[in-house]
C-alpha positions as CSV (number, residue, x, y, z in Angstrom):
1,X,96.7,139.6,104.6
2,X,95.9,136.7,106.8
3,X,98.6,134.0,107.3
4,X,97.9,130.8,109.1
5,X,100.2,130.2,112.2
6,X,101.6,127.0,110.8
7,X,102.7,128.8,107.7
8,X,104.2,131.8,109.6
9,X,106.1,129.6,112.0
10,X,107.0,126.7,109.7
11,X,110.5,125.4,110.4
12,X,113.2,126.7,108.1
13,X,115.8,124.0,108.9
14,X,115.6,120.4,110.1
15,X,117.1,121.4,113.4
16,X,114.0,123.6,114.0
17,X,111.6,120.6,113.6
18,X,110.4,119.6,117.1
19,X,110.3,116.0,118.4
20,X,111.2,114.2,115.2
21,X,115.0,113.9,115.6
22,X,114.8,110.2,114.6
23,X,113.6,111.4,111.1
24,X,115.4,114.7,110.7
25,X,118.8,113.1,111.5
26,X,118.3,110.4,108.9
27,X,117.2,112.9,106.3
28,X,120.1,115.2,107.0
29,X,122.6,112.4,106.7
30,X,121.1,111.3,103.4
31,X,121.4,114.8,102.0
32,X,125.0,115.2,103.3
33,X,126.1,111.9,101.7
34,X,124.0,112.3,98.6
35,X,122.4,108.8,99.0
36,X,118.8,109.7,98.4
37,X,115.8,107.5,97.9
38,X,113.6,108.0,94.9
39,X,110.4,107.8,97.0
40,X,109.6,108.7,100.6
41,X,106.5,107.9,102.6
42,X,105.9,110.1,105.6
43,X,103.2,108.7,108.0
44,X,101.7,109.9,111.2
45,X,98.9,111.8,112.8
46,X,97.9,115.4,111.9
47,X,100.3,118.1,113.0
48,X,103.4,116.0,113.5
49,X,105.5,117.7,110.8
50,X,105.1,115.5,107.7
51,X,104.5,118.4,105.3
52,X,107.1,120.6,106.9
53,X,109.7,117.9,106.5
54,X,108.6,117.2,102.9
55,X,109.1,120.9,102.1
56,X,112.4,121.1,103.9
57,X,113.6,117.9,102.0
58,X,112.6,119.5,98.7
59,X,114.6,122.6,99.5
60,X,117.6,120.7,101.0
61,X,118.1,118.3,98.1
62,X,118.2,121.2,95.7
63,X,120.2,123.7,97.8
64,X,123.5,124.8,96.3
65,X,125.2,125.0,99.7
66,X,123.3,123.0,102.3
67,X,124.3,123.6,106.0
68,X,124.6,120.3,107.9
69,X,122.0,118.8,105.6
70,X,119.5,121.6,105.9
71,X,118.8,124.2,103.2
72,X,120.9,127.4,103.5
73,X,118.0,129.7,102.6
74,X,120.4,132.1,101.0
75,X,121.3,130.6,97.6
76,X,119.4,131.4,94.4
77,X,117.7,128.0,94.4
78,X,116.5,128.3,98.0
79,X,115.1,131.8,97.2
80,X,113.5,130.5,94.0
81,X,111.8,127.7,95.9
82,X,110.5,130.1,98.5
83,X,109.0,132.2,95.8
84,X,107.4,129.2,94.1
85,X,109.7,127.3,91.8
86,X,108.0,125.1,89.2
87,X,110.4,122.2,90.0
88,X,108.7,121.6,93.4
89,X,105.2,120.3,92.8
90,X,102.7,120.0,95.6
91,X,99.6,118.0,95.0
92,X,96.8,117.5,97.5
93,X,95.4,114.1,96.9
94,X,92.2,114.9,98.8
95,X,91.1,117.0,95.8
96,X,93.3,115.6,93.0
97,X,92.6,111.9,93.6
98,X,91.6,110.7,90.2
99,X,93.5,108.6,87.6
100,X,93.6,111.6,85.2
101,X,95.4,113.7,87.8
102,X,98.1,111.0,88.2
103,X,98.3,110.5,84.5
104,X,99.0,114.2,84.0
105,X,101.7,114.0,86.8
106,X,103.2,110.9,85.1
107,X,103.4,112.8,81.7
108,X,105.1,115.8,83.5
109,X,107.7,113.6,85.3
110,X,109.7,113.0,82.1
111,X,110.7,116.7,81.8
112,X,113.9,117.7,83.5
113,X,113.9,120.4,86.1
114,X,114.0,124.1,85.1
115,X,116.2,125.5,87.9
116,X,116.7,122.8,90.5
117,X,118.8,119.6,90.5
118,X,115.7,117.5,91.3
119,X,112.0,117.8,90.6
120,X,110.3,117.0,93.9
121,X,106.6,115.8,93.9
122,X,105.0,116.2,97.3
123,X,101.7,114.3,97.4
124,X,99.8,115.1,100.6
125,X,97.0,113.0,101.9
126,X,98.0,110.2,99.5
127,X,95.6,107.8,101.1
128,X,92.7,109.7,99.4
129,X,93.7,108.5,95.9
130,X,91.4,106.1,94.1
131,X,92.6,102.6,93.3
132,X,93.1,103.3,89.6
133,X,95.1,106.4,90.6
134,X,97.4,104.3,92.8
135,X,97.9,101.9,89.9
136,X,98.8,104.8,87.6
137,X,101.3,106.1,90.2
138,X,102.8,102.7,90.8
139,X,104.6,102.5,87.5
140,X,106.1,105.9,87.9
141,X,107.3,105.2,91.4
142,X,108.8,101.9,90.3
143,X,110.9,103.4,87.6
144,X,111.3,107.1,88.1
145,X,113.7,109.3,86.1
146,X,116.9,110.1,88.0
147,X,115.9,113.7,88.4
148,X,112.7,113.0,90.3
149,X,112.0,112.4,94.0
150,X,108.5,111.6,95.3
151,X,107.4,112.4,98.9
152,X,104.1,111.0,99.9
153,X,102.4,112.0,103.1
154,X,99.5,110.3,104.8
155,X,97.6,110.1,108.1
156,X,96.1,106.8,107.2
157,X,98.9,104.4,106.1
158,X,96.5,101.4,106.1
159,X,94.7,102.9,103.1
160,X,97.9,103.1,101.0
161,X,98.4,99.9,98.9
162,X,101.2,97.6,100.0
163,X,102.7,97.9,96.4
164,X,103.2,101.6,96.9
165,X,104.5,101.3,100.5
166,X,107.0,98.7,99.6
167,X,108.6,101.0,97.0
168,X,109.1,103.9,99.4
169,X,111.4,104.6,102.3
170,X,109.0,105.0,105.2
171,X,109.3,107.4,108.1
172,X,106.8,107.3,111.0
173,X,106.2,110.7,112.6
174,X,104.9,110.5,116.2
175,X,103.2,112.9,118.6
176,X,105.1,114.1,121.6
């Protein structure tokens, strides 16, 4: 079976992420101290590690025994997430950009996680959402349940409404 290189060689810990120490150090410290934001916004050009860090963050916040802020990869939760845990929801906003998609997400947010501590919603290419979809997402990001973390990733920050940006902790990924 064909496997894309970026999937085969995706970083397994924050220490393996290249050239984004300013971000990985902050994320690791938040995980170690347990002081997590409810919404993150990862911005930067294509190929800088936004999605990789989002996936690592989803694993690390749910890991039963994180190692220096990174997921251990050995506990039952880490293995479940690697096998496709229903508590980690990835949404590509390029193809799911309508208000109905966000309303379905909003209805799903209320349910507690099945296996993990947190339900993590990774919304990639968030700038592709329609205006009405952003408005539907805004209410959920403003007042999320305690068991939910949103990670939004975009290559075009200027297309994301200021109301969304202001409610997220923003990290700017850069090329090396």
